[in-house]
C-alpha atoms as one frame of an Amber mdcrd trajectory, in Angstrom:
protein
  78.619  53.271  68.711  77.918  56.983  68.588  80.298  59.259  66.808  80.665
  62.647  68.358  81.429  65.495  66.050  83.969  67.862  67.460  83.456  71.312
  66.036  86.495  73.066  64.705  87.228  76.636  65.690  86.245  77.781  62.186
  82.849  76.044  62.525  82.235  77.695  65.897  83.265  81.133  64.647  81.116
  80.668  61.542  78.102  79.696  63.652  78.511  82.668  65.987  79.164  84.996
  63.044  75.961  83.747  61.393  73.881  84.480  64.491  75.595  87.839  65.085
  74.890  88.990  61.526  71.358  87.603  61.627  70.577  89.378  64.911  72.040
  92.621  63.577  69.928  92.383  60.440  66.796  91.658  62.456  67.482  94.745
  64.573  68.308  96.945  61.525  65.319  95.689  59.578  62.871  95.965  62.459
  64.140  99.427  63.400  63.756 100.644  59.821  60.312  99.113  59.303  58.901
 100.347  62.607  60.010 103.943  61.898  57.599 104.173  58.945  53.801 104.158
  58.795  52.328 100.654  58.835  48.999 100.490  57.036  47.984  97.074  58.379
  49.254  93.930  60.049  49.408  92.294  56.609  51.594  95.141  55.380  53.909
  94.738  58.388  54.226  90.973  57.886  54.846  91.397  54.160  57.607  93.919
  54.775  59.281  91.920  57.550  59.253  88.693  55.539  60.723  90.509  52.517
  63.583  91.990  54.544  64.254  88.604  56.150  64.379  86.875  52.749  66.934
  89.378  51.498  69.078  89.205  54.639  69.014  85.396  54.776  70.026  85.149
  51.118  72.955  87.438  51.841  74.011  85.410  54.890  73.671  82.151  52.986
  75.943  83.321  50.188  78.435  85.267  52.311  78.926  82.529  54.914  78.354
  79.625  52.511  75.656  78.136  54.734  72.808  76.251  53.100  69.590  77.626
  54.565  67.522  77.377  51.385  64.550  75.630  53.085  64.108  78.514  55.550
  64.493  81.101  52.795  62.077  79.172  50.598  59.459  79.124  53.333  59.777
  82.894  53.784  59.830  83.601  50.052  56.701  81.445  49.688  54.918  83.163
  52.578  55.919  86.719  51.579  53.473  87.052  48.633  50.717  85.332  50.616
  50.419  88.532  52.625  49.807  90.408  49.357  47.257  87.722  48.428  45.433
  88.234  51.744  45.639  92.015  51.385  44.174  91.874  47.848  41.346  89.698
  49.129  40.650  92.060  52.023  40.660  95.210  49.878  39.509  94.057  46.428
  37.649  90.831  47.347  39.552  88.872  44.699  41.149  85.454  45.034  43.905
  85.009  42.466  46.803  82.863  43.728  48.176  82.554  40.198  48.789  86.301
  40.093  51.172  86.305  43.039  53.262  83.296  41.952  53.056  82.981  38.168
  51.974  86.256  36.551  55.343  87.170  35.040  55.891  89.634  32.223  58.824
  91.134  30.368  56.880  93.766  28.461  54.691  94.769  31.359  51.828  97.260
  31.402  53.666  99.239  34.097  56.967  99.221  35.978  55.443  97.829  39.173
  54.433  94.627  37.358  58.003  94.278  36.051  59.364  94.668  39.582  56.895
  92.052  40.867  58.190  89.799  38.091  61.717  90.086  39.529  60.406  88.706
  42.829  58.556  85.879  41.055  61.691  84.942  39.104  63.632  84.821  42.360
  60.978  82.460  43.754  61.133  80.197  40.696  64.937  80.015  40.663  65.013
  79.261  44.395  62.481  76.487  43.771  64.865  74.977  41.218  67.811  75.262
  43.614  65.894  73.776  46.521  64.452  70.797  44.694  67.449  70.016  42.491
  68.890  66.539  42.882  72.367  67.970  43.352  71.991  71.458  44.773  75.753
  71.873  45.268  76.202  71.995  41.503  73.498  74.635  41.344  74.867  76.916
  44.074  75.286  79.687  41.488  71.473  79.869  41.299  71.550  81.514  44.729
  73.392  84.470  43.166  70.675  84.825  40.538  68.011  84.601  43.249  69.814
  87.226  45.326  69.943  89.749  42.499  66.300  89.188  41.503  65.253  89.615
  45.134  67.455  92.729  45.435  65.852  94.295  42.361  62.382  93.398  43.615
  63.123  94.748  47.101  64.637  97.992  45.874  61.921  98.855  43.372  58.845
  97.519  45.217  59.789  97.845  48.864  60.218 101.200  50.527  62.228  99.953
  53.517  65.484  99.487  51.590  65.535 103.215  50.884  65.777 104.128  54.587
  68.859 104.119  56.780  70.218 101.811  58.262  68.646  99.213  55.966  69.743
 101.151  52.865  73.358 100.893  54.036  73.007  97.143  54.516  71.267  96.782
  51.143  74.059  98.435  49.168  76.860  96.869  51.207  75.462  93.354  50.833
  74.743  93.860  47.129  78.328  95.020  46.614  79.717  92.057  48.592  77.680
  89.543  46.591  78.596  91.258  43.316  82.308  91.061  44.209  81.841  87.419
  45.256  80.332  86.619  41.863  83.193  88.440  40.108  85.783  86.512  42.107
  84.207  83.206  41.056  83.708  84.177  37.413  87.029  85.900  36.687  89.878
  83.559  35.820  92.258  82.886  38.674  95.973  83.332  38.065
């Protein structure tokens, strides 16, 4: 016998809210990216995937929806565009550089900011493949802040309106969410 799941009003509102926010972020992100010079198709794809990773992480945390597999796919693909670009320009194949070349005392700031993105990837890998991901939901906050640092310091799109407004608003919302979970409740 089939069981039919009747959606509650909260579930329906949450679903529509998710798609409304997602569509708005796609429009904001695309509008911002397309207003700036695009050096190549690889550059465009890298920028779009980076903005989508950030926006999906925000939606996941804000609406408490688990979309880690989609985010993981995008966060895995995002540096592949850099890999392809490096091959096209420098004729080098170094997949370890884009996923594992982390540093704390880096030769320059750009390498440190790439490291933030790599750390976000590694922490999301832990959260995605954990046996009990619900106990590790806090890892998504860590991933969000690493991705935010990476996006702000490496990406240029987060510095342009309207994406800059979304960047700071979402970072503030997630920061306040973390504070509300960490601070003792009375």
